[in-house]
SENU-315276 format. One record per atom (N, C-alpha, C): x, y, z; residue number from 1; residue in three letters. Coordinates in pm, whole numbers. Layout:
N
<px X, py Y, pz Z, resi NUM, resn ALA>
...
***
This chain:
91
<px -3083, py -2778, pz 150, resi 1, resn MET>
<px -3102, py -2700, pz 87, resi 1, resn MET>
<px -3091, py -2706, pz -31, resi 1, resn MET>
<px -3197, py -2641, pz -121, resi 2, resn ARG>
<px -3173, py -2674, pz -272, resi 2, resn ARG>
<px -3255, py -2515, pz -356, resi 2, resn ARG>
<px -3162, py -2532, pz -496, resi 3, resn LEU>
<px -3236, py -2395, pz -596, resi 3, resn LEU>
<px -3363, py -2395, pz -548, resi 3, resn LEU>
<px -3427, py -2282, pz -576, resi 4, resn SER>
<px -3544, py -2245, pz -604, resi 4, resn SER>
<px -3657, py -2299, pz -766, resi 4, resn SER>
<px -3532, py -2316, pz -821, resi 5, resn CYS>
<px -3550, py -2316, pz -986, resi 5, resn CYS>
<px -3409, py -2382, pz -1061, resi 5, resn CYS>
<px -3444, py -2431, pz -1154, resi 6, resn GLU>
<px -3322, py -2474, pz -1219, resi 6, resn GLU>
<px -3247, py -2396, pz -1305, resi 6, resn GLU>
<px -3124, py -2371, pz -1311, resi 7, resn MET>
<px -3049, py -2261, pz -1337, resi 7, resn MET>
<px -2931, py -2368, pz -1430, resi 7, resn MET>
<px -2921, py -2257, pz -1558, resi 8, resn ALA>
<px -2805, py -2338, pz -1647, resi 8, resn ALA>
<px -2692, py -2227, pz -1610, resi 8, resn ALA>
<px -2605, py -2315, pz -1620, resi 9, resn ILE>
<px -2472, py -2212, pz -1635, resi 9, resn ILE>
<px -2403, py -2182, pz -1732, resi 9, resn ILE>
<px -2379, py -2040, pz -1794, resi 10, resn MET>
<px -2311, py -2022, pz -1905, resi 10, resn MET>
<px -2204, py -1952, pz -1899, resi 10, resn MET>
<px -2102, py -2017, pz -2014, resi 11, resn ASP>
<px -1913, py -1966, pz -2029, resi 11, resn ASP>
<px -1923, py -1843, pz -2123, resi 11, resn ASP>
<px -1962, py -1740, pz -2152, resi 12, resn MET>
<px -1940, py -1662, pz -2267, resi 12, resn MET>
<px -1811, py -1559, pz -2261, resi 12, resn MET>
<px -1722, py -1615, pz -2306, resi 13, resn ASP>
<px -1565, py -1526, pz -2339, resi 13, resn ASP>
<px -1493, py -1511, pz -2231, resi 13, resn ASP>
<px -1495, py -1629, pz -2106, resi 14, resn GLY>
<px -1486, py -1572, pz -1954, resi 14, resn GLY>
<px -1595, py -1538, pz -1875, resi 14, resn GLY>
<px -1654, py -1462, pz -1940, resi 15, resn GLU>
<px -1772, py -1422, pz -1839, resi 15, resn GLU>
<px -1895, py -1530, pz -1810, resi 15, resn GLU>
<px -1900, py -1611, pz -1653, resi 16, resn ILE>
<px -1993, py -1688, pz -1648, resi 16, resn ILE>
<px -2150, py -1619, pz -1578, resi 16, resn ILE>
<px -2225, py -1697, pz -1636, resi 17, resn SER>
<px -2341, py -1653, pz -1539, resi 17, resn SER>
<px -2438, py -1755, pz -1538, resi 17, resn SER>
<px -2525, py -1709, pz -1475, resi 18, resn ALA>
<px -2687, py -1864, pz -1485, resi 18, resn ALA>
<px -2803, py -1747, pz -1487, resi 18, resn ALA>
<px -2858, py -1870, pz -1516, resi 19, resn VAL>
<px -3014, py -1803, pz -1615, resi 19, resn VAL>
<px -3136, py -1880, pz -1503, resi 19, resn VAL>
<px -3234, py -1897, pz -1516, resi 20, resn ALA>
<px -3292, py -1967, pz -1485, resi 20, resn ALA>
<px -3367, py -2030, pz -1609, resi 20, resn ALA>
<px -3380, py -2159, pz -1623, resi 21, resn VAL>
<px -3431, py -2264, pz -1735, resi 21, resn VAL>
<px -3598, py -2310, pz -1750, resi 21, resn VAL>
<px -3654, py -2361, pz -1878, resi 22, resn GLY>
<px -3763, py -2449, pz -1851, resi 22, resn GLY>
<px -3838, py -2387, pz -1805, resi 22, resn GLY>
<px -3908, py -2407, pz -1739, resi 23, resn GLU>
<px -4065, py -2403, pz -1667, resi 23, resn GLU>
<px -4020, py -2295, pz -1559, resi 23, resn GLU>
<px -3887, py -2301, pz -1506, resi 24, resn ASP>
<px -3847, py -2201, pz -1402, resi 24, resn ASP>
<px -3828, py -2091, pz -1453, resi 24, resn ASP>
<px -3823, py -2104, pz -1554, resi 25, resn SER>
<px -3743, py -1964, pz -1601, resi 25, resn SER>
<px -3846, py -1832, pz -1581, resi 25, resn SER>
<px -3971, py -1850, pz -1541, resi 26, resn GLY>
<px -4094, py -1728, pz -1486, resi 26, resn GLY>
<px -4100, py -1705, pz -1353, resi 26, resn GLY>
<px -3988, py -1824, pz -1247, resi 27, resn LYS>
<px -3987, py -1793, pz -1154, resi 27, resn LYS>
<px -3859, py -1684, pz -1144, resi 27, resn LYS>
<px -3714, py -1648, pz -1190, resi 28, resn PHE>
<px -3634, py -1568, pz -1210, resi 28, resn PHE>
<px -3626, py -1510, pz -1307, resi 28, resn PHE>
<px -3618, py -1398, pz -1304, resi 29, resn HIS>
<px -3620, py -1303, pz -1457, resi 29, resn HIS>
<px -3485, py -1217, pz -1433, resi 29, resn HIS>
<px -3379, py -1271, pz -1489, resi 30, resn GLY>
<px -3244, py -1218, pz -1466, resi 30, resn GLY>
<px -3136, py -1327, pz -1500, resi 30, resn GLY>
<px -3009, py -1285, pz -1475, resi 31, resn MET>
<px -2894, py -1307, pz -1489, resi 31, resn MET>
<px -2818, py -1319, pz -1354, resi 31, resn MET>
<px -2754, py -1432, pz -1315, resi 32, resn LEU>
<px -2641, py -1406, pz -1216, resi 32, resn LEU>
<px -2516, py -1400, pz -1253, resi 32, resn LEU>
<px -2445, py -1318, pz -1276, resi 33, resn ARG>
<px -2293, py -1307, pz -1265, resi 33, resn ARG>
<px -2201, py -1342, pz -1192, resi 33, resn ARG>
<px -2173, py -1465, pz -1231, resi 34, resn LEU>
<px -2095, py -1562, pz -1114, resi 34, resn LEU>
<px -1896, py -1577, pz -1144, resi 34, resn LEU>
<px -1896, py -1560, pz -1057, resi 35, resn ASN>
<px -1738, py -1644, pz -1049, resi 35, resn ASN>
<px -1681, py -1799, pz -1053, resi 35, resn ASN>
<px -1566, py -1882, pz -1085, resi 36, resn GLU>
<px -1621, py -2017, pz -1073, resi 36, resn GLU>
<px -1637, py -2084, pz -935, resi 36, resn GLU>
<px -1648, py -2043, pz -802, resi 37, resn GLU>
<px -1639, py -2106, pz -749, resi 37, resn GLU>
<px -1793, py -2133, pz -742, resi 37, resn GLU>
<px -1846, py -1983, pz -748, resi 38, resn ALA>
<px -2013, py -1953, pz -723, resi 38, resn ALA>
<px -2077, py -2055, pz -805, resi 38, resn ALA>
<px -1997, py -2057, pz -957, resi 39, resn ALA>
<px -2080, py -2174, pz -1050, resi 39, resn ALA>
<px -2088, py -2284, pz -994, resi 39, resn ALA>
<px -1986, py -2364, pz -922, resi 40, resn ASP>
<px -1950, py -2470, pz -879, resi 40, resn ASP>
<px -2063, py -2482, pz -751, resi 40, resn ASP>
<px -2126, py -2378, pz -717, resi 41, resn ILE>
<px -2214, py -2426, pz -615, resi 41, resn ILE>
<px -2347, py -2443, pz -652, resi 41, resn ILE>
<px -2390, py -2317, pz -757, resi 42, resn ILE>
<px -2497, py -2352, pz -846, resi 42, resn ILE>
<px -2542, py -2544, pz -880, resi 42, resn ILE>
<px -2393, py -2530, pz -976, resi 43, resn ASN>
<px -2373, py -2682, pz -995, resi 43, resn ASN>
<px -2422, py -2811, pz -925, resi 43, resn ASN>
<px -2360, py -2790, pz -822, resi 44, resn LEU>
<px -2386, py -2873, pz -708, resi 44, resn LEU>
<px -2500, py -2849, pz -648, resi 44, resn LEU>
<px -2550, py -2755, pz -631, resi 45, resn LEU>
<px -2718, py -2757, pz -597, resi 45, resn LEU>
<px -2855, py -2767, pz -693, resi 45, resn LEU>
<px -2807, py -2785, pz -845, resi 46, resn ASN>
<px -2847, py -2817, pz -941, resi 46, resn ASN>
<px -2884, py -2970, pz -920, resi 46, resn ASN>
<px -2775, py -3027, pz -897, resi 47, resn MET>
<px -2753, py -3157, pz -923, resi 47, resn MET>
<px -2816, py -3264, pz -783, resi 47, resn MET>
<px -2813, py -3182, pz -703, resi 48, resn SER>
<px -2914, py -3258, pz -574, resi 48, resn SER>
<px -3029, py -3206, pz -572, resi 48, resn SER>
<px -3078, py -3311, pz -525, resi 49, resn LYS>
<px -3242, py -3286, pz -444, resi 49, resn LYS>
<px -3233, py -3171, pz -301, resi 49, resn LYS>
<px -3132, py -3177, pz -253, resi 50, resn GLY>
<px -3085, py -3142, pz -114, resi 50, resn GLY>
<px -2976, py -3130, pz -70, resi 50, resn GLY>
<px -2909, py -3070, pz -9, resi 51, resn MET>
<px -2792, py -3078, pz 24, resi 51, resn MET>
<px -2780, py -3002, pz 161, resi 51, resn MET>
<px -2674, py -3031, pz 254, resi 52, resn THR>
<px -2635, py -2958, pz 304, resi 52, resn THR>
<px -2579, py -2865, pz 345, resi 52, resn THR>
<px -2564, py -2747, pz 448, resi 53, resn PHE>
<px -2376, py -2692, pz 428, resi 53, resn PHE>
<px -2297, py -2731, pz 420, resi 53, resn PHE>
<px -2236, py -2853, pz 503, resi 54, resn PRO>
<px -2116, py -2918, pz 524, resi 54, resn PRO>
<px -2056, py -3010, pz 408, resi 54, resn PRO>
<px -2196, py -3027, pz 326, resi 55, resn ALA>
<px -2135, py -3115, pz 263, resi 55, resn ALA>
<px -2121, py -3065, pz 154, resi 55, resn ALA>
<px -2188, py -2937, pz 94, resi 56, resn LEU>
<px -2147, py -2843, pz 14, resi 56, resn LEU>
<px -2062, py -2766, pz 77, resi 56, resn LEU>
<px -1978, py -2804, pz 115, resi 57, resn VAL>
<px -1837, py -2733, pz 171, resi 57, resn VAL>
<px -1728, py -2846, pz 127, resi 57, resn VAL>
<px -1788, py -2936, pz 150, resi 58, resn LYS>
<px -1693, py -3088, pz 166, resi 58, resn LYS>
<px -1657, py -3122, pz 24, resi 58, resn LYS>
<px -1753, py -3072, pz -70, resi 59, resn SER>
<px -1744, py -3116, pz -195, resi 59, resn SER>
<px -1652, py -3012, pz -276, resi 59, resn SER>
<px -1683, py -2911, pz -231, resi 60, resn LEU>
<px -1605, py -2758, pz -265, resi 60, resn LEU>
<px -1417, py -2790, pz -245, resi 60, resn LEU>
<px -1407, py -2832, pz -115, resi 61, resn GLN>
<px -1276, py -2862, pz -86, resi 61, resn GLN>
<px -1184, py -2952, pz -157, resi 61, resn GLN>
<px -1274, py -3048, pz -225, resi 62, resn THR>
<px -1229, py -3181, pz -296, resi 62, resn THR>
<px -1172, py -3078, pz -414, resi 62, resn THR>
<px -1216, py -2984, pz -472, resi 63, resn LYS>
<px -1149, py -2889, pz -604, resi 63, resn LYS>
<px -1031, py -2800, pz -545, resi 63, resn LYS>
<px -1091, py -2699, pz -430, resi 64, resn TYR>
<px -1047, py -2619, pz -423, resi 64, resn TYR>
<px -963, py -2613, pz -312, resi 64, resn TYR>
<px -859, py -2712, pz -316, resi 65, resn THR>
<px -733, py -2753, pz -230, resi 65, resn THR>
<px -652, py -2642, pz -193, resi 65, resn THR>
<px -632, py -2570, pz -239, resi 66, resn GLU>
<px -559, py -2416, pz -237, resi 66, resn GLU>
<px -592, py -2343, pz -108, resi 66, resn GLU>
<px -739, py -2387, pz -119, resi 67, resn SER>
<px -786, py -2260, pz 3, resi 67, resn SER>
<px -841, py -2342, pz 86, resi 67, resn SER>
<px -856, py -2298, pz 223, resi 68, resn THR>
<px -861, py -2335, pz 355, resi 68, resn THR>
<px -1030, py -2387, pz 358, resi 68, resn THR>
<px -1084, py -2513, pz 481, resi 69, resn PRO>
<px -1204, py -2542, pz 494, resi 69, resn PRO>
<px -1263, py -2371, pz 521, resi 69, resn PRO>
<px -1220, py -2319, pz 605, resi 70, resn GLU>
<px -1279, py -2165, pz 671, resi 70, resn GLU>
<px -1326, py -2043, pz 547, resi 70, resn GLU>
<px -1202, py -2064, pz 434, resi 71, resn GLU>
<px -1257, py -1995, pz 343, resi 71, resn GLU>
<px -1341, py -2025, pz 279, resi 71, resn GLU>
<px -1337, py -2161, pz 240, resi 72, resn ILE>
<px -1446, py -2238, pz 120, resi 72, resn ILE>
<px -1562, py -2206, pz 236, resi 72, resn ILE>
<px -1562, py -2232, pz 345, resi 73, resn ALA>
<px -1694, py -2185, pz 421, resi 73, resn ALA>
<px -1762, py -2085, pz 454, resi 73, resn ALA>
<px -1667, py -1894, pz 437, resi 74, resn GLN>
<px -1682, py -1833, pz 449, resi 74, resn GLN>
<px -1741, py -1797, pz 287, resi 74, resn GLN>
<px -1671, py -1812, pz 197, resi 75, resn PHE>
<px -1759, py -1784, pz 28, resi 75, resn PHE>
<px -1860, py -1829, pz 35, resi 75, resn PHE>
<px -1858, py -1981, pz 61, resi 76, resn THR>
<px -1978, py -2056, pz 25, resi 76, resn THR>
<px -2135, py -1971, pz 101, resi 76, resn THR>
<px -2067, py -1954, pz 266, resi 77, resn ALA>
<px -2214, py -1861, pz 323, resi 77, resn ALA>
<px -2254, py -1744, pz 288, resi 77, resn ALA>
<px -2171, py -1708, pz 248, resi 78, resn GLU>
<px -2189, py -1546, pz 169, resi 78, resn GLU>
<px -2269, py -1566, pz 10, resi 78, resn GLU>
<px -2213, py -1666, pz -30, resi 79, resn PHE>
<px -2283, py -1710, pz -181, resi 79, resn PHE>
<px -2458, py -1700, pz -176, resi 79, resn PHE>
<px -2426, py -1801, pz -86, resi 80, resn LEU>
<px -2594, py -1857, pz -3, resi 80, resn LEU>
<px -2664, py -1755, pz 33, resi 80, resn LEU>
<px -2637, py -1659, pz 106, resi 81, resn GLY>
<px -2661, py -1580, pz 117, resi 81, resn GLY>
<px -2759, py -1450, pz 31, resi 81, resn GLY>
<px -2680, py -1473, pz -18, resi 82, resn LYS>
<px -2695, py -1380, pz -223, resi 82, resn LYS>
<px -2784, py -1475, pz -283, resi 82, resn LYS>
<px -2777, py -1563, pz -266, resi 83, resn LEU>
<px -2921, py -1613, pz -360, resi 83, resn LEU>
<px -3063, py -1646, pz -253, resi 83, resn LEU>
<px -3032, py -1656, pz -155, resi 84, resn ALA>
<px -3117, py -1654, pz -77, resi 84, resn ALA>
<px -3188, py -1528, pz -63, resi 84, resn ALA>
<px -3101, py -1397, pz -66, resi 85, resn ALA>
<px -3187, py -1273, pz -55, resi 85, resn ALA>
<px -3238, py -1256, pz -191, resi 85, resn ALA>
<px -3236, py -1312, pz -344, resi 86, resn GLU>
<px -3301, py -1336, pz -464, resi 86, resn GLU>
<px -3419, py -1423, pz -457, resi 86, resn GLU>
<px -3428, py -1487, pz -357, resi 87, resn GLY>
<px -3537, py -1591, pz -355, resi 87, resn GLY>
<px -3496, py -1754, pz -403, resi 87, resn GLY>
<px -3371, py -1701, pz -423, resi 88, resn LEU>
<px -3328, py -1862, pz -534, resi 88, resn LEU>
<px -3270, py -1996, pz -422, resi 88, resn LEU>
<px -3292, py -1974, pz -320, resi 89, resn LEU>
<px -3262, py -2078, pz -225, resi 89, resn LEU>
<px -3359, py -2121, pz -132, resi 89, resn LEU>
<px -3378, py -2269, pz -103, resi 90, resn VAL>
<px -3477, py -2308, pz -42, resi 90, resn VAL>
<px -3394, py -2385, pz 66, resi 90, resn VAL>
<px -3456, py -2345, pz 167, resi 91, resn GLU>
<px -3367, py -2462, pz 289, resi 91, resn GLU>
<px -3460, py -2598, pz 329, resi 91, resn GLU>
***
């Protein structure tokens, strides 16, 4: 899976958000408010040309060692569902 457009992550006074950038800014008009984990998912998807769900979860496990693999997988699945609902995810 990958993002349908390139997104930039911004942290303004502790509020993390993502916006479509460059030529892709016409594909998504808006801003996503994110927590740190969601921002990491966006960054991982931005860096890859395509990433499987298990690879994405495994990458997140290296940073979020205090969470169980099941918790990471659940959050990741929920967030990917939100991205898909906005048309921002290509599988």
